[in-house]
C-alpha positions in Angstrom: 95.7 -109.9 -2.5 97.4 -106.8 -1.5 94.1 -105.1 -2.1 92.1 -106.9 0.1 94.3 -106.7 2.6 94.8 -102.9 2.6 94.9 -101.1 6.2 92.2 -98.8 6.9 92.7 -95.3 6.1 93.2 -92.1 8.2 91.6 -88.9 7.7 94.5 -87.0 7.7 94.0 -85.2 4.5 90.5 -83.5 5.8 90.7 -79.9 5.8 88.3 -77.2 6.4 88.6 -76.0 2.9 87.9 -79.5 1.4 85.1 -79.9 3.6 83.9 -76.4 2.7 83.9 -77.3 -1.0 82.3 -80.6 -0.7 79.8 -79.2 1.0 78.9 -76.6 -1.6 79.4 -79.2 -4.1 76.7 -81.8 -2.7 74.7 -78.5 -2.2 74.5 -78.2 -6.1 75.0 -81.5 -7.2 73.1 -83.8 -4.4 70.5 -81.2 -3.6 70.0 -79.1 -6.8 70.3 -75.9 -4.6 72.8 -73.0 -4.6 73.6 -71.7 -1.0 71.2 -68.4 -1.1 68.0 -70.8 -1.7 69.0 -73.6 0.2 67.0 -74.5 3.1 68.2 -76.0 6.4 67.7 -79.6 5.5 69.4 -79.1 2.1 72.2 -78.0 4.4 72.1 -80.8 6.3 71.5 -83.2 3.8 74.8 -81.7 2.3 77.0 -81.8 5.3 75.5 -85.7 5.8 76.6 -87.0 2.9 79.8 -84.8 3.0 80.5 -87.1 6.3 78.7 -90.0 4.7 81.6 -89.9 1.5 84.1 -90.0 4.5 82.9 -92.7 5.9 83.0 -94.8 2.9 86.3 -95.3 2.6 86.7 -97.0 5.9 83.5 -99.2 5.2 84.6 -100.4 1.6 88.1 -101.0 3.5 87.1 -102.7 6.8 84.5 -105.1 4.7 87.5 -106.1 2.1 89.7 -107.1 5.0 87.5 -108.5 6.4 86.6 -111.1 3.4 90.4 -110.9 2.4 91.3 -112.2 5.7 88.4 -114.5 6.0 87.6 -113.2 9.3 84.8 -114.9 12.3 81.9 -111.9 12.2 79.6 -111.1 15.1 76.2 -110.9 13.8 73.8 -109.1 16.6 70.3 -109.5 16.4 67.7 -106.4 18.2 64.6 -105.6 17.9 65.9 -102.2 18.6 68.5 -100.3 17.4 67.9 -97.0 19.5 70.4 -94.9 17.8 69.2 -91.0 17.6 70.6 -88.5 15.5 73.3 -89.6 13.4 74.6 -86.5 11.8 76.8 -85.3 15.2 77.7 -88.4 16.0 79.7 -89.6 12.7 81.2 -85.6 13.0 82.5 -86.4 16.7 83.7 -89.8 15.6 85.7 -88.8 12.8 87.6 -86.1 14.4 85.4 -83.3 12.7 82.8 -81.8 14.3 85.3 -78.6 15.0 85.9 -78.4 11.1 82.2 -78.8 10.5 81.5 -76.0 11.8 84.7 -73.8 10.1 83.6 -74.8 7.1 79.7 -73.7 7.1 81.0 -70.5 8.9 80.1 -67.3 6.7 78.7 -69.7 4.3 75.7 -71.9 5.8 73.5 -72.1 8.7 75.3 -73.1 12.0 75.9 -77.0 12.7 74.3 -76.9 15.5 71.0 -76.0 13.8 71.5 -78.5 11.3 72.0 -81.2 14.0 68.9 -80.1 15.4 66.8 -80.3 12.5 67.8 -84.0 12.1 64.9 -86.5 13.7 65.3 -89.3 15.7 65.5 -92.2 13.6 62.6 -94.0 15.5 64.0 -97.7 15.8 63.8 -98.6 19.7 62.2 -97.4 22.6 63.9 -98.1 25.7 67.5 -99.8 27.1 67.6 -102.7 25.2 67.8 -100.4 22.0 70.0 -97.8 23.2 72.5 -100.5 24.9 72.4 -102.1 21.2 73.2 -98.7 19.3 76.3 -98.4 21.9 77.6 -102.3 21.0 77.6 -101.4 17.6 79.2 -98.2 18.1 81.9 -100.2 20.4 82.2 -103.0 17.7 83.3 -100.9 15.0 86.0 -98.6 17.8 87.6 -101.9 18.3 87.5 -103.6 15.2 84.7 -106.0 15.8 84.3 -107.2 12.2 79.9 -107.6 12.5 76.7 -106.9 11.5 73.7 -105.5 13.1 70.5 -106.9 12.2 67.1 -105.1 13.1 63.8 -103.9 11.5 63.1 -100.4 9.6 60.4 -99.5 11.3 58.3 -96.7 9.6 56.7 -95.5 12.7 58.9 -96.5 15.3 56.9 -97.3 18.9 55.0 -94.0 18.8 55.2 -90.0 19.0 53.9 -89.0 22.5 52.4 -86.1 23.4 49.6 -85.1 26.5 46.1 -84.2 26.3 44.7 -83.3 30.0 47.6 -85.4 31.3 46.9 -88.4 29.5 49.6 -90.1 27.1 48.1 -89.8 23.6 50.2 -91.9 21.0 50.3 -90.7 17.7 52.6 -92.2 14.4 56.4 -91.3 14.6 57.3 -89.2 11.4 60.5 -89.6 11.2 60.7 -90.9 7.6 58.8 -88.6 6.0 61.9 -87.3 4.6 65.0 -88.6 2.6 67.4 -90.8 5.4 71.2 -89.7 3.9 72.1 -92.2 6.0 70.7 -95.2 4.4 71.6 -97.4 1.2 69.1 -99.2 0.0 70.1 -102.6 -1.2 67.6 -103.9 -3.6 70.1 -107.1 -4.7 70.0 -108.0 -0.7 66.8 -109.3 -0.7 65.3 -112.8 1.1 61.7 -114.5 1.0 60.2 -115.1 4.7 57.2 -117.2 4.7 54.7 -117.4 7.5 51.3 -120.1 8.2 50.9 -122.8 5.1 51.4 -126.7 5.7 54.6 -129.2 5.7 54.6 -131.9 3.6 56.9 -135.2 4.2 58.8 -136.9 1.9 60.4 -139.6 3.1 62.4 -138.9 6.0 62.2 -135.2 4.7 59.9 -132.2 5.9 59.3 -129.8 3.2 57.6 -126.8 4.8 55.1 -124.8 1.9 54.2 -121.4 3.5 51.0 -120.0 2.8 51.9 -116.3 2.9 55.6 -114.9 2.5 57.0 -111.5 2.0 60.4 -110.0 1.1 62.8 -108.5 3.0 64.2 -105.6 1.4 67.7 -104.7 3.3 68.7 -100.9 3.9 72.4 -100.5 5.2 73.3 -98.2 7.7 77.4 -97.7 7.9 78.2 -97.1 11.7 81.7 -95.7 12.0 84.0 -96.3 15.2 86.2 -93.6 17.1 88.4 -92.0 14.5 87.2 -93.4 11.3 89.3 -96.5 11.6 86.6 -99.6 11.1 83.0 -99.4 10.1 80.6 -101.9 10.3 76.5 -102.0 8.7 73.7 -101.9 10.6 71.4 -103.7 8.1 67.8 -102.8 8.9 64.9 -104.8 7.3 61.6 -103.3 5.4 59.2 -105.7 4.3 57.7 -105.7 1.1 54.8 -107.9 -0.8 55.8 -110.8 -2.8 52.6 -110.2 -5.2 51.8 -106.3 -5.1 48.3 -106.4 -6.0 46.3 -109.4 -7.5 44.2 -107.7 -10.4 41.9 -110.7 -10.8 40.3 -110.7 -7.0 40.5 -106.7 -7.6 38.5 -107.8 -10.9 36.1 -110.0 -9.7 35.0 -107.3 -7.1 37.3 -108.5 -4.0 38.6 -105.1 -3.5 40.0 -105.6 0.0 41.4 -108.9 -0.6 43.1 -108.3 -3.6 45.3 -105.6 -1.5 45.9 -108.3 1.4 49.7 -109.1 0.2 50.8 -105.6 0.4 48.7 -105.1 3.7 50.7 -107.8 5.3 54.2 -106.4 4.3 53.6 -103.0 5.6 52.2 -104.1 8.6 55.2 -105.7 9.9 57.6 -103.0 9.3 55.7 -100.4 10.2 55.0 -100.6 14.2 57.7 -101.3 17.1 55.7 -103.5 19.8 52.1 -103.8 18.3 50.0 -104.3 21.1 49.6 -107.8 21.4 46.4 -107.8 23.4 44.7 -109.6 21.1 45.3 -112.5 18.9 46.0 -110.9 16.3 48.3 -108.6 18.1 50.0 -111.7 19.1 50.5 -113.0 15.5 51.5 -109.5 14.5 54.6 -109.5 17.0 55.2 -113.0 16.5 55.4 -112.6 12.8 57.7 -109.4 13.2 60.2 -111.8 15.2 60.4 -114.4 13.0 60.8 -111.9 9.9 63.8 -110.0 11.4 65.0 -113.7 12.6 64.6 -115.3 9.0 65.9 -112.3 7.0 68.8 -112.2 8.9 69.5 -115.9 8.8 69.7 -115.9 5.3 71.4 -112.7 4.8 74.5 -114.6 7.4 74.0 -118.0 5.5 74.7 -116.9 2.1 77.6 -114.5 3.4 79.1 -117.7 4.6 78.3 -119.5 1.1 80.1 -117.1 -0.9 83.2 -118.3 0.7 82.5 -121.4 2.5 79.9 -124.8 1.5 79.9 -127.1 4.8 77.4 -125.3 7.2 79.2 -127.2 9.7 81.7 -124.9 9.8 79.6 -122.1 10.6 80.9 -121.8 14.5 84.5 -120.6 13.0 83.0 -118.2 11.0 80.0 -117.0 12.4 78.7 -115.5 15.9 75.3 -114.8 16.3 73.6 -112.5 19.5 70.3 -112.8 20.3 69.7 -109.6 22.4 66.5 -110.8 24.8 64.3 -113.7 23.6 63.0 -111.4 20.2 65.1 -112.8 18.0 65.1 -116.5 20.0 63.4 -117.8 16.8 66.6 -118.3 15.6 67.9 -121.1 17.0 64.6 -123.2 15.5 65.3 -121.0 12.0 68.9 -122.0 11.9 68.1 -125.9 12.7 65.6 -125.8 10.2 67.9 -124.5 7.4 70.4 -127.0 7.9 68.5 -129.8 8.6 65.4 -129.2 5.9 67.9 -127.8 3.3 71.6 -129.6 3.6 70.1 -132.5 5.4 72.3 -132.4 8.2 71.5 -134.7 10.9 69.1 -133.1 13.5 71.2 -134.0 16.7 74.5 -132.6 14.4 72.6 -129.5 13.5 71.2 -128.7 17.0 75.0 -128.7 18.5 76.3 -126.3 15.7 73.3 -123.8 16.5 74.5 -123.9 20.0 78.0 -123.5 19.2 77.0 -120.3 16.8 74.2 -119.1 19.3 74.8 -116.8 22.4 71.7 -114.9 24.3 71.6 -112.1 26.3 69.1 -112.1 28.8 67.7 -108.6 30.2 64.9 -109.3 32.7 64.6 -111.5 35.8 60.4 -110.5 35.4 58.9 -114.1 34.5 56.1 -111.7 32.7 58.9 -110.9 30.7 60.5 -114.0 29.2 58.2 -114.2 26.1 56.2 -117.2 26.1 54.0 -118.2 23.1 50.9 -120.6 22.8 51.7 -123.7 20.8 48.3 -123.2 19.0 50.3 -119.8 17.8 53.5 -121.2 17.1 52.1 -123.8 15.0 49.6 -121.5 13.2 52.2 -119.2 12.4 55.4 -121.0 12.0 54.4 -125.2 11.8 57.1 -126.2 10.8 59.5 -124.6 13.6 56.6 -125.6 16.2 57.9 -129.4 14.8 61.4 -128.4 15.1 60.9 -127.0 19.0 59.3 -130.2 19.6 62.8 -131.8 18.6 65.0 -129.8 20.1 62.8 -130.2 23.4 63.2 -133.6 23.0 66.9 -133.6 21.7 67.7 -131.9 25.1 66.0 -134.0 27.2 67.8 -136.9 26.0 70.9 -135.2 26.0 70.2 -134.4 29.8 68.7 -137.6 30.8 68.4 -135.9 35.0 66.7 -132.7 33.3 63.7 -131.8 35.6 60.5 -131.3 34.0 60.9 -127.5 34.8 63.5 -126.6 32.0 60.9 -128.3 29.3 60.8 -125.6 26.7 57.0 -126.8 26.0 55.2 -126.3 29.3 51.8 -125.1 29.8 50.6 -125.6 25.9 53.4 -122.9 25.6 56.7 -122.6 24.1 59.1 -120.3 26.5 61.0 -118.6 24.4 63.4 -117.8 27.4 64.2 -121.1 28.0 64.4 -122.3 24.0 67.2 -119.4 24.0 69.2 -121.0 26.8 69.0 -124.3 25.3 70.3 -123.5 21.9 73.4 -120.9 23.0 76.1 -121.8 24.4 76.3 -118.7 26.7 74.0 -116.7 28.1 74.8 -113.9 29.8 73.5 -111.4 32.4 74.2 -107.6 32.5 75.1 -106.7 35.6 76.9 -108.6 38.2 73.8 -109.1 40.6 71.6 -110.0 37.5 73.7 -112.3 36.5 73.9 -114.1 40.3 69.8 -113.7 40.1 69.5 -115.4 37.2 71.6 -118.5 38.4 69.3 -118.6 41.3 65.8 -117.8 40.4 64.8 -117.9 36.6 67.0 -120.0 35.2 68.3 -122.0 38.4 67.1 -125.5 37.1 69.0 -125.1 33.6 72.1 -123.2 35.5 72.7 -126.7 37.4 72.5 -128.6 34.2 74.5 -126.0 32.3 77.0 -124.9 35.0 79.4 -123.1 33.1 76.2 -121.6 30.4 75.8 -118.2 32.4 78.5 -115.3 32.0 78.3 -111.9 33.3 78.9 -108.8 30.7 78.6 -105.7 32.9 76.7 -103.2 30.4 78.1 -100.1 29.6 77.7 -96.8 27.4 79.7 -95.1 24.7 81.6 -92.2 25.4 81.6 -90.7 22.4 77.7 -90.1 22.4 77.5 -89.4 26.1 80.2 -87.4 27.0 81.7 -86.1 23.8 78.9 -85.4 21.9 75.8 -84.7 24.4 78.3 -83.0 27.0 81.1 -80.4 25.3 81.6 -78.3 28.7 82.5 -81.3 30.4 84.5 -82.7 27.6 86.7 -79.9 27.0 87.4 -79.8 30.8 88.4 -83.8 30.7 90.8 -83.5 27.7 92.0 -80.0 29.4 93.4 -81.8 32.4 94.2 -85.6 31.2 94.6 -85.0 28.0 93.0 -87.0 24.6 92.5 -90.6 24.0 90.1 -90.8 26.8 87.0 -91.1 24.1 88.5 -94.7 23.1 90.0 -95.4 26.6 87.7 -94.2 29.4 90.6 -95.3 32.4 91.7 -91.9 31.7 89.4 -90.3 33.4 91.0 -91.6 36.6 93.2 -88.7 36.1 90.4 -85.9 37.2 91.0 -88.0 40.5 94.3 -86.0 41.9 91.8 -82.9 41.2 88.9 -83.1 42.6 90.4 -81.1 45.8 91.2 -78.1 43.7 89.1 -75.1 44.0 90.0 -74.0 40.5 89.2 -77.5 38.9 85.7 -78.1 41.2 85.0 -74.2 39.6 85.2 -75.0 36.2 83.3 -78.7 36.9 80.5 -76.7 38.6 80.6 -74.1 35.6 80.6 -76.7 33.1 77.5 -78.5 34.7 75.8 -75.2 35.1 75.6 -74.4 31.8 74.5 -77.4 30.7 71.6 -76.6 33.2 71.0 -73.3 31.8 71.2 -74.7 28.4 68.5 -77.3 29.8 65.9 -74.7 31.2 66.1 -72.5 27.9 64.9 -75.7 26.4 62.4 -76.4 28.8 61.0 -72.4 28.3 61.0 -72.8 24.3 59.2 -76.1 24.1 56.2 -74.7 26.1 57.2 -76.0 29.6 57.4 -74.4 32.8 60.4 -71.6 33.7 62.9 -73.4 35.7 65.8 -71.8 37.8 68.7 -73.3 36.7 70.4 -72.9 39.9 68.0 -75.2 41.5 68.9 -78.7 42.1 67.4 -80.8 38.9 66.6 -84.3 39.9 66.0 -86.2 36.9 63.9 -90.0 36.2 63.9 -90.9 32.5 62.9 -94.2 31.1 60.3 -96.3 30.1 57.2 -96.0 32.8 57.0 -99.3 34.5 55.8 -100.4 37.9 58.9 -101.8 38.4 61.0 -99.0 37.6 58.5 -97.3 40.4 58.2 -93.6 38.6 55.2 -94.0 41.4 57.3 -93.8 44.0 59.1 -91.0 42.9 55.7 -88.7 42.4 54.8 -89.4 45.5 57.3 -88.4 47.3 57.1 -85.1 45.5 53.7 -84.6 47.0 55.2 -85.2 50.5 57.9 -82.3 50.1 55.4 -80.3 48.8 53.1 -80.9 51.6 55.9 -80.1 53.8 56.5 -77.2 52.5 53.3 -75.6 52.5 53.1 -77.1 55.8 56.4 -75.4 57.2 57.9 -73.0 54.5 60.9 -73.0 57.2 61.2 -76.3 55.9 62.2 -75.9 52.6 66.4 -76.1 52.3 66.8 -76.7 48.7 65.2 -75.2 45.2 64.3 -78.7 43.3 62.9 -79.0 40.2 61.5 -82.7 39.0 62.4 -83.4 35.4 60.1 -86.9 34.5 60.9 -88.4 31.0 59.2 -91.6 29.5 56.4 -93.4 27.6 54.3 -96.3 28.7 53.4 -98.8 26.7 50.1 -98.3 24.9 48.0 -101.0 26.4 49.9 -100.7 30.2 46.7 -98.9 32.0 48.8 -98.8 35.2 51.6 -96.9 34.1 49.7 -94.5 31.9 47.6 -93.5 35.3 51.3 -93.2 36.4 51.5 -90.5 33.9 48.9 -88.8 33.9 49.3 -88.5 38.3 52.7 -86.8 37.1 51.6 -84.3 35.0 48.5 -83.9 37.2 50.5 -83.1 40.7 53.0 -80.7 37.8 49.8 -78.9 37.1 48.8 -78.7 40.7 52.7 -78.3 42.3 53.9 -75.3 39.6 50.5 -73.1 40.3 51.3 -73.0 43.9 52.7 -69.3 45.0 53.5 -71.0 48.3 55.8 -73.5 47.2 56.7 -73.2 43.4 60.0 -71.2 44.1 61.0 -74.4 46.1 59.7 -77.3 44.0 58.6 -78.0 40.7 57.6 -80.8 38.1 58.6 -80.9 34.4 57.9 -84.1 32.3 58.7 -83.1 28.3 56.6 -85.3 26.3 58.1 -87.9 23.7 61.4 -88.7 25.6 64.1 -90.1 23.0 67.6 -89.6 22.6 68.1 -86.4 21.7 65.9 -84.6 24.6 68.6 -87.2 26.9 71.5 -85.4 25.4 69.7 -82.8 26.8 68.7 -83.8 30.3 72.2 -86.4 30.9 74.6 -83.5 31.2 72.2 -80.8 33.4 71.3 -83.9 35.9 72.5 -83.0 39.4 70.5 -86.2 41.1 70.0 -89.2 39.2 66.7 -91.4 40.0 67.8 -95.0 39.9 65.1 -96.3 42.4 63.6 -99.5 40.6 62.4 -102.5 43.4 65.7 -104.4 43.9 66.0 -107.3 42.0 63.7 -106.1 39.2 66.4 -104.1 37.2 68.5 -106.3 35.3 71.2 -103.5 34.7 70.7 -100.0 33.6 72.2 -97.7 31.3 71.2 -94.6 32.4 72.5 -94.7 35.4 76.2 -95.1 33.5 75.1 -92.1 31.7 74.1 -89.9 34.5 77.2 -90.8 36.9 79.6 -90.1 34.2 78.6 -86.5 33.1 78.7 -85.5 37.0 75.3 -86.9 38.5 75.1 -88.4 42.1 72.8 -91.4 42.2 69.9 -91.8 44.7 69.0 -95.7 44.2 68.2 -99.0 45.7 70.8 -102.0 44.9 69.5 -102.9 41.8 71.4 -104.0 38.6 74.6 -102.0 37.7 73.5 -100.0 40.7 75.5 -102.1 42.9 78.6 -101.9 40.9 78.2 -98.3 39.9 78.2 -97.8 44.1 81.3 -99.8 44.3 83.5 -98.2 41.5 82.4 -94.4 42.8 82.6 -95.0 46.2 79.5 -95.3 48.9 79.8 -92.2 50.1 79.5 -90.4 46.8 76.1 -92.4 46.2 72.6 -91.9 48.1 71.4 -95.5 48.8 67.7 -96.7 50.4 65.5 -99.0 50.4 65.2 -103.0 50.6 67.8 -105.7 49.0 66.7 -108.3 47.0 66.9 -110.3 49.4 64.5 -108.5 51.8 62.1 -107.5 49.1 61.8 -111.8 48.6 61.1 -112.0 52.1 58.8 -108.4 52.5 56.4 -109.7 49.9 55.9 -112.8 51.7 54.4 -111.2 54.5 51.0 -110.9 54.6 49.7 -107.2 54.6 52.8 -106.0 54.5 51.5 -102.9 52.5 49.3 -101.8 55.7 51.8 -102.5 57.9 54.3 -100.0 55.6 51.2 -97.4 55.6 50.6 -97.3 59.4 54.0 -96.5 60.5 54.4 -93.4 58.0 52.1 -90.5 58.8 53.8 -88.8 55.9 52.7 -91.5 53.5 49.1 -91.9 55.1 48.6 -87.9 54.1 49.9 -88.4 50.4 47.5 -91.5 49.9 44.9 -89.0 51.5 45.5 -86.5 49.0 45.0 -88.7 46.1 42.0 -90.2 47.3 40.0 -87.2 47.8 40.9 -85.7 44.5 43.6 -83.0 45.7 45.3 -83.3 42.0 41.8 -84.4 40.2 39.6 -81.5 41.1 36.0 -83.0 39.4 37.3 -86.7 39.2 37.6 -87.7 42.9 37.9 -91.6 42.1 40.4 -90.7 39.8 43.3 -92.4 41.3 41.7 -94.9 43.3 43.1 -97.5 41.5 46.5 -96.1 42.3 45.7 -95.9 46.0 44.0 -99.3 46.2 46.7 -101.4 44.6 49.1 -99.2 47.2 47.3 -101.0 50.3 46.4 -104.0 49.0 48.4 -105.5 46.3 51.8 -103.5 46.5 54.4 -105.8 44.6 57.2 -103.3 43.7 57.0 -102.1 47.8 56.4 -98.4 47.4 54.9 -98.5 50.3 58.0 -100.0 52.1 60.5 -98.1 50.5 58.6 -94.5 50.8 60.2 -93.3 53.8 63.5 -94.5 53.5 63.4 -92.9 50.1 62.1 -89.5 51.6 64.8 -89.7 54.2 67.4 -90.4 51.2 65.9 -87.1 49.4 66.5 -84.7 52.7 70.0 -86.3 52.7 70.2 -85.0 49.5 69.2 -81.8 50.3 71.6 -81.5 52.9 74.5 -82.2 50.5 73.4 -80.0 48.3 73.6 -76.9 50.6 77.5 -77.5 50.3 78.1 -76.7 46.2 81.7 -77.4 47.1 81.3 -80.9 48.4 78.7 -81.5 45.9 80.9 -80.6 43.2 83.8 -82.9 44.7 81.5 -85.8 44.9 80.1 -85.3 41.4 83.7 -85.1 40.2 84.3 -88.5 41.5 81.7 -89.8 39.7 82.6 -88.6 36.3 86.6 -89.4 37.6 84.9 -93.3 38.1 83.4 -94.3 35.8 86.1 -95.6 33.2 84.4 -99.3 33.9 81.5 -98.7 31.8 82.5 -98.1 28.7 81.1 -100.2 25.9 84.2 -101.0 24.7 85.0 -102.9 27.8 81.8 -104.7 27.4 82.3 -105.9 24.2 85.8 -106.4 25.0 84.0 -109.1 27.1 81.9 -110.6 24.6 84.3 -110.8 21.9 86.7 -113.1 24.0 84.1 -114.6 26.6 81.4 -115.5 24.1 81.9 -114.7 20.5 85.6 -115.8 20.3 86.7 -112.8 17.7 89.6 -111.2 17.8 89.9 -107.3 17.2 90.8 -106.4 13.5 92.7 -103.3 14.2 
């Protein structure tokens, strides 16, 4: 028993000499190379294996301690984990970044070269996946025993490139070379079924799937700060139960002979397959069930290793559903309890509710998944029956419930309602979002269950998003407030007394300038424009979507370009506008906005009248490692979504932490960021959430807004006349028509206020000392937005899990 309770070890015995010897040893024994003939890849793998070796002991010790003390575990189910590169993250969290640099000196390539050689893990797309990655980091830092569960996508969402300004999607190839951070677990498999039929045997139902695949586990250790604890990210890859049907092949049915293998590979090939067809819809539902069923089987296998009665699950297991994608978890857990354990249905529902939590990430009704009852019944026939019974159970438990809260409505399964009904806590991700959840999408459910909705404002890990991404600023922070802020971000408050000190502000400005110069060099090296690092770097990077309003940003850029051309003396601040992000492959409007941004960039960047004052840059294939370049270099953070549409945002937190000022609406976590950093250090514009509702109710509000702004009329006229699409005047007629007649996201209503707010930004930037003072206050006041604080909230308010360290 003493061995089981061993304290998680420290890294105090590690030395530069030991690291160098281990790296050279792995080069020989793991890669089969000597230093003189080793490639950059070989060196990266050797360093990765060296760091992985050091993670093993805290990883094993954490597992031993969790089992030995029979601790409750948290299981975080998410379709996305946008973890980025792992090599530098591991070095930072183990506190060995500088020692690795020394160990390589004189014997191998620079550590930075190896870091840049590592591909981003293509396991996510946007904020949802990056949040999940930050949460895993914080769970390990805080000693919260847990697992992340996801899918090991072969090709991620896609690799983005531009042809003639258009987005072109190509497969992501991150797995083309061996991943040193993953351990295959051939013994940890689960069989997942689809389709088939349900047989009734007396009072018992037996599901006979018509298709099956094997979920095969691939584990990645996730080490926390200082290597005191490590959890597991378990990724499922689909494999066929029958590799090849030789009889069908020999009978001449060559294509059908490979169907089992094709089904399996399809399940874990691409994140978010296009669901514009029925086949695409079914594949997406299968993916979600594949993740959920494999994970629950694994959770229950682990539970049964120490316990026998599934009624005891709530004392030992907390399952968090990250968005509606894993909402089938409720029916699946109930299916196992009812069909396999013969637990009465009502009791099974009560157990499931105590185990499950649901994080909502959207107020957009179209983003709350809905599946037709036909699709659900066809793909998962037993689950369709269980969903109907859950709906009936909820109705019986709440006899006065209104029809609006039915899980089944209009021949569809409402997955947001299902997740709400089967969870004991439903959390929003910012104070505003949670308040709006209660008032809008879950108004009637909140009335039935007034204590179920809670708030957990999102956060970001300071290890990656300051210590790793911004070494110059991280060093300054440590010099001023001392070490320890990496795990206690409130220590940043110690910067505040220094923001009036000219010497400190000079160092703060120098750190920003260093990051901007580094970004400018990277933009030039990757084929972009040559940009001026002394210009204001104005950055909007996020998924391309109408509600995030990249369209508003580029329209303002056109207006600024036009203004400078008409009156060159009006230009007072050089500005580089930087965009980044991908559109869903089937999202025509978003892809048209991407093309517009690139077309405007082509025109503006070639204009000799304006190019010293305005440049537009759109690097392709935005991902975590690109964000690590852009965020530290940004002067201005664009957080301009229509009020009431963005649940939280986490990019807004990353930029503010790294000393960028925000121009934004009162939406999502912008509200709380503004409260913390100070209204005077935030460029606010635009309608509030309440005003948005009122404005949308006004017939012809688009024409009214356009009529009140000559500047906006000029911009729309330029689009209509083909100024940015020579030879194809009608290219952007769909966008201009939308803005005149169907402007749901109120670009026209907020345009003039946004333009004036940007001119306030220009004026502020002309006073460098005051700008850097405001920027430093943003950094100093961002302690609240650590994901460590968020996870502490989940642990106490939702999961009921105490820290193990």
